[in-house]
N, C-alpha and C positions, 0 to 999 in steps of 0.2 A: 342357458341360452336356448330359446325355442325357435321355431320356424317363423320367419318374417312374413307379414301379411303381403300378399301379392307376388311372392316368390314361388316359382315352380321348382319342385325338388327332383323330378324325374324328367327324362327326355319325352316320355309319353305325355306328361302334363304340359310341357312347353309346346309340343306340337299341337295338341288340342286347343290350347289357349291362343296360339299365334298363327296357326295354319289357315289356309284359305279353303273355301268349299271346293271339293273335288280332290284335294290332297289325300294321299293315303300313306300309311306306314305299317310296318310289321313289328310285333312285340311278342315276348314270351309270356306276357300277362294274360290271364283269362279274360274272356269277353265281358264278364260281369264287372271286373275291376275297371276295365276301360270305359264302360258305360257309366260307371259311378264317377270317374274322373270327368267325363264329358258333362254329366249332370251338374257337377260342382262348378264347372266353367260356363254353364248354361249354353252348351253346344250340343248338336245332334250328330251321332255317328252311326254307321252300319258296321257290323263285324262279320267276319267269316273265319271259321276254324280251319286250319290247314295242317297237314302232316308233312314235315320236312325230313328227308333222309340224308344223312351225311355219310360219306365213305372215306373219311380221313384216316381211320385206323384199319385194323385187320377186319373188324366186324362192322357192318353198317349199323348206324344208330338212328332211331326215329324219334322225333320230338314234335309236340304240338306247338304251333304258334298261331297268332291271331292277326289277321289283316283288318285294319280299321280304315274307313273312308269317312272324311269329314263331309257333312251335308251343309 
């Protein structure tokens, strides 16, 4: 059983396909992956790389995330 045509399999894909211009979201995917999804759905986006620091444990942890804005 494969992927059905027209079905989005990730949250990022759904937002890009159904979001309105000006909407933005954050993802742990790299900007190249998000622009590839946008190209598949024939949408344009801008991306920004951010570093997020969490302090939930004993040591702070840093992680790269991407902010995507629909055009």
